[in-house]
C-alpha positions in Angstrom: 14.4 22.1 3.7 16.4 19.8 4.8 15.3 16.1 3.3 17.4 13.6 5.9 15.1 15.1 8.2 11.7 15.4 6.8 12.7 12.2 5.2 13.2 10.8 9.2 9.8 12.3 10.1 7.7 11.0 7.7 9.6 8.2 8.3 9.0 7.7 12.2 5.4 8.4 11.6 4.9 6.3 8.8 6.7 3.7 11.3 3.9 3.9 13.9 1.0 3.8 11.8 3.1 0.6 10.3 3.0 -1.1 13.7 -0.4 -0.5 14.4 -1.0 -1.7 11.3 0.7 -5.0 12.1 -1.1 -4.8 15.2 -4.2 -4.8 13.8 -3.2 -7.3 11.3 -2.1 -9.4 14.2 -6.4 -9.1 16.0 -7.7 -9.8 12.5 -5.4 -13.1 12.1 -6.2 -14.0 16.0 -9.7 -13.5 15.5 -10.7 -14.5 11.8 -7.6 -16.1 10.7 -7.3 -16.9 7.4 -11.0 -18.2 6.0 -14.4 -17.2 4.1 -15.0 -14.0 7.1 -11.8 -12.4 6.1 -11.3 -13.0 2.1 -15.0 -11.2 2.2 -13.7 -8.5 4.0 -10.2 -8.3 2.7 -12.2 -8.5 -1.2 -14.8 -5.9 0.2 -11.6 -3.1 1.5 -10.0 -3.7 -1.3 -12.3 -2.1 -4.0 -12.3 1.5 -2.0 -9.0 1.1 -1.1 -7.6 0.5 -4.9 -10.2 3.6 -6.0 -8.1 5.8 -3.4 -5.0 5.0 -4.9 -6.1 4.9 -7.7 -8.3 8.2 -7.8 -7.5 10.1 -4.6 -3.6 9.2 -3.8 -2.8 8.2 -7.5 -3.6 10.5 -10.3 -4.9 13.5 -8.2 -1.6 13.9 -6.1 1.0 13.7 -9.5 -1.8 16.1 -11.0 -2.4 17.9 -8.1 1.5 19.3 -6.4 3.6 19.6 -9.6 0.7 22.4 -10.3 0.1 23.3 -6.9 3.7 24.1 -6.9 4.0 25.9 -9.5 1.0 28.4 -8.4 2.6 29.1 -5.2 6.1 29.4 -6.3 5.3 32.1 -9.2 1.3 33.4 -8.5 1.3 34.0 -4.9 -1.2 33.1 -2.1 -4.4 34.6 -3.3 -3.7 32.9 -6.6 -3.3 29.3 -5.0 -5.6 29.3 -2.5 -8.7 29.9 -5.4 -7.2 27.1 -7.2 -7.3 24.7 -3.8 -11.3 25.9 -3.6 -12.0 25.2 -7.1 -10.3 21.9 -7.2 -11.5 20.7 -3.7 -15.3 21.3 -5.1 -15.0 19.3 -7.9 -13.0 16.5 -6.6 -15.5 16.4 -3.5 -18.5 16.2 -5.9 -17.2 12.9 -8.5 -15.5 11.1 -5.1 -19.1 11.3 -3.9 -21.0 10.3 -6.8 -18.6 7.1 -7.4 -19.4 6.1 -3.4 -23.2 6.1 -4.3 -22.7 4.0 -7.6 -20.4 1.9 -5.9 -22.8 1.5 -3.0 -25.3 0.7 -5.2 -24.1 -1.1 -7.7 -22.0 -4.0 -5.1 -23.5 -6.9 -6.4 -22.1 -6.3 -10.3 -18.5 -5.1 -8.9 -17.8 -8.5 -6.4 -19.1 -10.5 -9.8 -16.4 -8.5 -11.7 -13.0 -8.6 -9.1 -13.8 -11.7 -7.5 -16.0 -14.2 -9.5 -15.2 -17.0 -7.8 -17.2 -16.0 -5.0 -20.6 -16.6 -7.0 -20.4 -20.1 -6.5 -20.6 -19.5 -2.5 -23.7 -17.6 -1.7 -22.7 -17.0 1.8 -19.7 -15.6 0.8 -20.2 -13.6 -1.9 -24.0 -12.2 0.1 -21.2 -11.1 3.0 -18.9 -9.6 0.7 -21.4 -7.4 -0.9 -22.7 -6.0 2.4 -19.4 -5.2 3.6 -18.6 -4.0 0.3 -21.5 -1.4 0.9 -20.1 -0.4 4.1 -16.5 0.4 3.6 -17.1 2.1 -0.3 -17.7 5.6 1.1 -14.2 5.7 2.4 -13.0 6.6 -0.8 -14.8 10.0 -0.2 -13.1 10.7 2.3 -9.7 9.6 1.4 -10.3 11.8 -1.7 -10.5 14.9 0.5 -7.5 13.2 2.6 -5.0 13.3 -0.2 -6.0 16.9 -1.2 -5.3 18.0 2.0 -2.1 16.4 1.7 -1.0 17.8 -2.0 -1.4 21.1 0.1 0.2 20.4 3.2 3.1 18.2 1.9 3.7 21.6 -0.5 4.2 24.0 2.2 6.5 21.8 4.0 3.7 20.7 6.4 4.5 16.5 6.7 3.9 15.5 10.0 -0.2 15.8 9.8 -0.3 13.8 6.9 2.0 11.1 7.8 0.3 11.1 11.0 -3.4 10.4 9.8 -2.9 6.8 9.0 -2.7 5.8 12.4 -6.3 7.0 13.2 -7.6 4.7 10.7 -5.4 1.9 12.3 -6.4 2.4 15.7 -10.2 2.4 14.6 -9.8 -1.1 12.8 -8.4 -1.8 16.2 -10.9 -0.4 18.3 -13.7 -2.2 16.3 -11.6 -5.3 16.3 -11.5 -5.4 20.3 -14.7 -3.9 21.3 -17.3 -3.7 18.8 -17.0 -7.3 17.0 -18.4 -9.0 19.6 -21.8 -7.2 19.5 -21.9 -8.1 15.5 -23.7 -10.7 14.7 -20.8 -11.7 11.8 -18.4 -10.2 14.1 -16.2 -9.1 10.6 -18.8 -6.5 9.8 -17.0 -4.4 12.9 -13.9 -4.2 10.5 -16.2 -2.7 7.4 -17.3 -0.3 9.9 -13.5 0.5 11.1 -13.4 1.6 7.4 -15.4 4.1 7.4 -15.1 5.9 11.1 -11.6 5.9 10.2 -11.8 7.6 7.1 -13.7 10.2 8.4 -11.5 10.3 11.3 -8.7 11.3 9.4 -10.4 13.8 7.4 -11.3 15.3 10.2 -7.5 15.5 11.2 -6.7 17.5 8.0 -9.1 20.8 8.9 -7.3 22.4 11.3 -3.9 22.1 9.9 -5.3 23.8 6.5 -6.7 26.2 8.4 -3.6 27.5 9.8 -1.9 28.0 6.5 -5.0 29.9 5.7 -5.5 26.9 2.8 -9.0 25.5 4.3 -11.4 25.0 1.0 -14.5 26.9 0.7 -17.2 25.4 -1.8 -16.6 27.2 -5.2 -17.0 25.4 -8.7 -15.5 26.3 -11.3 -14.1 24.4 -14.4 -13.1 27.6 -16.5 -10.1 28.3 -13.8 -7.3 27.3 -16.1 -5.4 25.5 -13.3 -8.4 23.2 -12.8 -8.0 22.9 -16.7 -4.5 22.1 -16.2 -4.8 18.8 -13.4 -7.8 17.5 -15.3 -5.5 17.2 -18.6 -2.8 15.8 -16.6 -5.9 13.4 -14.8 -6.4 11.8 -17.7 -3.2 10.2 -18.7 -2.4 10.3 -14.8 -5.5 8.2 -14.0 -4.6 5.4 -17.0 -1.3 5.6 -15.1 -2.0 4.3 -11.9 -5.3 2.8 -13.0 -2.5 0.0 -14.7 -1.3 -1.3 -11.0 -4.8 -1.3 -9.6 -6.4 -3.0 -12.7 -3.0 -5.6 -11.8 -4.3 -6.0 -8.2 -8.3 -6.8 -9.2 -7.1 -9.1 -11.6 -5.0 -10.9 -9.3 -7.3 -11.0 -7.1 -9.8 -12.2 -9.3 -7.3 -15.0 -9.9 -7.1 -15.8 -6.3 -11.1 -15.7 -5.8 -10.4 -18.9 -7.5 -7.9 -20.3 -6.1 -8.5 -22.5 -2.7 -9.6 -20.6 0.0 -7.5 -18.2 2.0 -5.4 -17.6 -0.9 -7.0 -13.8 -0.9 -6.4 -13.8 2.9 -2.7 -15.0 2.8 -1.6 -12.7 0.0 -3.1 -9.9 2.5 -1.0 -10.9 5.5 2.6 -11.0 2.9 1.3 -7.5 1.5 1.3 -6.3 4.7 4.6 -7.2 5.7 5.4 -5.8 2.8 3.6 -2.4 3.1 5.9 -1.9 6.5 8.9 -0.9 4.2 6.9 0.7 1.8 5.1 3.0 3.3 8.6 3.6 5.6 10.7 4.4 2.6 8.8 4.0 -0.8 6.3 6.0 0.5 8.3 8.9 2.3 10.6 9.2 -0.3 7.9 10.1 -2.8 6.3 12.1 -0.3 8.9 15.2 -0.1 10.9 14.1 -3.7 7.5 15.6 -5.1 7.1 19.1 -4.4 10.6 19.6 -4.3 11.5 18.1 -7.1 8.6 20.4 -8.7 9.9 23.1 -7.4 13.2 22.8 -8.5 11.7 22.5 -12.3 9.6 25.4 -11.7 13.0 27.1 -10.7 14.5 26.0 -14.1 17.3 23.7 -11.5 18.2 20.7 -13.5 21.2 20.0 -11.4 19.5 20.3 -8.0 17.1 18.2 -9.9 19.4 15.8 -10.7 21.1 15.7 -7.2 17.9 15.6 -5.1 17.0 12.0 -7.3 20.4 10.6 -7.1 20.2 11.5 -3.3 17.0 9.6 -3.5 18.0 6.4 -5.1 21.3 6.1 -2.8 19.4 6.2 0.1 16.4 4.0 -0.8 19.0 1.3 -2.2 21.0 1.8 1.7 17.4 0.9 3.7 15.4 -1.4 1.3 17.5 -4.1 0.0 18.3 -5.2 3.3 14.6 -5.3 4.7 14.3 -7.8 1.1 17.2 -9.7 1.9 15.8 -9.3 5.9 12.2 -10.7 4.3 12.8 -13.4 2.2 15.3 -15.0 4.4 12.9 -14.9 7.7 10.0 -15.1 6.1 8.5 -18.1 8.3 10.0 -16.6 11.5 8.2 -13.2 10.4 4.5 -14.4 9.9 5.2 -17.3 12.9 6.1 -14.7 15.3 3.2 -11.8 14.3 0.3 -13.9 12.4 0.3 -17.6 14.3 -2.2 -17.6 17.3 -6.0 -18.3 17.3 -7.5 -19.0 14.3 -4.5 -18.6 12.2 -2.7 -22.0 11.9 0.9 -23.3 11.0 -0.4 -24.4 7.8 -1.8 -20.8 7.0 2.0 -19.5 8.1 3.9 -21.4 5.6 1.0 -20.3 2.4 1.6 -16.7 4.0 5.8 -17.3 3.9 4.9 -18.4 0.3 4.1 -15.4 -0.8 6.3 -13.2 1.4 9.3 -15.2 0.0 7.8 -13.7 -3.6 7.0 -10.6 -3.2 10.4 -9.3 -1.3 12.3 -10.2 -4.8 10.1 -7.0 -6.3 10.6 -4.4 -2.7 13.4 -2.6 -4.4 11.9 -2.7 -7.6 8.5 -1.3 -6.3 10.1 1.2 -4.1 12.3 2.4 -6.6 9.1 2.7 -8.4 8.0 5.2 -5.8 10.8 7.6 -6.6 11.5 6.9 -10.2 7.8 8.4 -11.1 7.5 11.5 -8.9 10.9 12.7 -11.4 8.2 12.6 -14.2 5.0 13.7 -12.9 7.3 16.5 -11.0 7.9 17.7 -14.9 4.2 17.1 -15.6 5.2 14.1 -18.2 2.7 11.5 -17.7 2.2 9.8 -20.3 6.0 8.1 -20.0 5.4 6.4 -16.9 2.0 5.5 -18.6 4.0 3.8 -21.2 6.1 1.8 -19.3 2.9 0.6 -16.4 0.7 -0.9 -19.7 4.1 -2.6 -20.1 4.4 -4.4 -16.9 1.0 -4.9 -16.7 1.0 -7.1 -19.8 3.8 -8.8 -17.9 1.9 -8.8 -15.2 -1.0 -10.9 -16.9 1.4 -13.1 -19.1 3.5 -14.1 -15.7 0.2 -15.3 -14.2 -0.9 -17.1 -16.8 2.4 -19.0 -17.2 2.6 -19.3 -13.8 -0.6 -21.0 -12.7 -1.6 -22.5 -15.9 1.9 -23.8 -17.3 4.3 -24.0 -14.5 3.9 -26.4 -11.2 5.0 -23.4 -8.7 5.1 -26.7 -6.0 7.9 -28.0 -8.0 10.0 -24.5 -6.7 8.4 -25.3 -3.3 5.5 -23.0 -3.5 2.1 -22.6 -3.6 -0.5 -21.3 -6.3 -0.7 -18.0 -4.9 2.8 -17.3 -4.6 2.8 -17.1 -8.6 0.5 -14.1 -8.3 3.0 -12.6 -6.0 6.0 -13.3 -8.0 4.7 -11.4 -11.1 3.8 -8.4 -9.2 7.6 -8.8 -8.3 9.0 -9.1 -11.9 6.8 -6.6 -13.3 7.5 -3.8 -10.6 11.4 -5.0 -11.0 10.4 -4.4 -15.1 8.6 -0.9 -13.9 11.5 0.2 -12.2 14.5 -0.6 -15.3 12.0 1.8 -17.5 11.8 4.2 -15.9 15.1 4.8 -14.6 16.4 4.1 -19.1 13.7 6.9 -19.6 15.4 10.3 -17.3 18.8 9.1 -18.5 17.1 9.2 -22.0 16.0 12.5 -21.4 18.9 13.4 -19.8 16.7 14.3 -16.8 19.0 12.2 -14.7 22.8 12.0 -14.4 23.8 10.1 -11.7 27.2 11.3 -9.7 30.5 9.4 -9.3 30.7 6.8 -7.5 27.7 4.3 -8.1 29.9 1.5 -8.9 32.1 1.7 -5.1 28.5 2.3 -3.9 27.1 -0.8 -5.3 30.0 -2.7 -4.4 29.9 -2.1 -1.0 26.2 -2.5 -0.3 26.4 -6.2 -1.7 29.0 -7.1 0.2 27.0 -5.7 3.2 24.0 -7.7 2.3 26.2 -11.2 1.6 27.2 -10.6 4.9 23.7 -9.6 6.6 22.2 -12.9 4.5 24.6 -15.1 6.0 24.2 -13.8 9.5 20.6 -14.3 9.5 20.5 -17.5 7.9 22.8 -18.8 11.1 21.2 -17.2 13.3 17.2 -18.0 12.3 17.9 -21.9 13.2 15.2 -24.6 12.0 12.3 -23.1 10.6 10.3 -26.0 12.6 11.0 -24.2 16.0 9.4 -21.3 14.6 5.9 -23.1 13.9 6.6 -24.9 17.3 7.5 -22.6 19.7 5.2 -20.5 21.6 5.0 -16.9 21.1 7.4 -15.5 23.6 10.3 -17.4 22.2 9.5 -16.2 19.0 9.1 -12.6 19.8 12.9 -12.9 21.8 14.1 -15.1 19.2 13.1 -12.8 16.5 14.3 -9.5 18.3 17.6 -11.3 18.3 17.8 -12.2 14.9 16.8 -8.6 13.7 18.8 -6.9 15.8 22.3 -9.1 15.6 21.4 -9.0 11.5 21.3 -5.3 11.3 24.4 -5.0 13.2 26.4 -6.9 11.0 24.8 -4.9 8.2 25.7 -1.6 9.4 28.9 -2.4 11.0 30.2 -3.6 7.9 28.9 -0.7 5.7 30.6 0.9 8.5 34.0 -0.4 8.1 33.9 0.1 4.3 33.6 3.5 4.6 29.9 4.9 4.9 28.9 7.6 7.6 25.1 9.1 8.2 26.3 12.4 7.1 27.1 11.0 3.9 23.6 10.9 3.4 22.3 14.4 4.0 21.0 16.7 2.0 19.4 20.4 1.3 17.0 22.1 -1.0 
């Protein structure tokens, strides 16, 4: 398998999904702005979305994929198929129960995760109703995560990468076509999440059938493979839950800030998800099964070389995104969201969050590459330890930024402190993971990192200067029309990207240097 081609496939399909995700957020911003309705929906959808990341895609994938890869490499298709049946049956029952409990207990969940809403009865009641519609999304996505784990292990990356497109299409269709027919138009977004989850699961079924791995109901906790997965899922759940708990705590903090804070953070997070999905998630997706296979074959040299390749590619492509978001925060927010109910004040508030989020973009993406190196070794406890340290650091920084320091003295709004704490904690987490891999000698950097870093910094410096001077006055971006913003942003990004890659080329970088086969 050629890793660079797999990365191109996943990144390309993820790019389509992220573009549609931006279209979805633009529509939401245009129709609902940043106020009571978007705050309510963002909190309601965040709960099942966080549980999806925690339980389905996060802890489950980290425990399931390494053992599935081992079964496939060492035990054959029959044993692997039986393992998939047992795991799918148990996982399906558990998440179905969680979905039912979430629907019943929605009021208590909102009290626990967005207590500030309780002071606004209308906002609280709407959030509860939206939560009850969106909560079954976790069941659909748990089954999608299992399917994606199987398909990725069989190097069928395209279908799992394309699947999120259906969720965004569902949101867009419901916002455009169904919202006017609801008494509360924002309810259409909740049903969009429900329908999108069902469509994603339906897409996986034919793909699993083609490789002979479509699960059948067969419940057995006595299967040794299931027991190993459950044992790994314990610390994996704790490890992934640290990041999700941090996000929930941040949401609780934001619920006490001025109305719109949750939405401003969400719009900035949506822009951050663009490079994180295209680069971070894509690299993590192809590295976990590849590294797991090398570990099962005791190929230590190939393991280290593949991880080295992933880190270089990540920095080469992520660092310019981070610089671009820092410099172009206002142009990006104004061009994409400042329409209809979304005003110039909302653009500046989103810019404040995006600026602080971008500081940690490299750290957030490196975590998605370094953590799978531990999971592939079936070492869940070490990333858990580092994640707990990062969680503690996040909350200490939240107190510092919201209670001790006045961020407005630094030109930032209060909610930007929540984004800054996540950024700095992610960078800390990435540094700890890197040190841990070096200490256990699982990763030995290849020669040339110093030269690579210096050349990269030179290209980033040139690009940053070009973007800054080409951007012009931020006031123009707040006052000009949509067409001017689109054309100007395209020109600025184009000339900045051209400057970056031209400097890299002049310094000796070539695409062939980053090809890799495993």
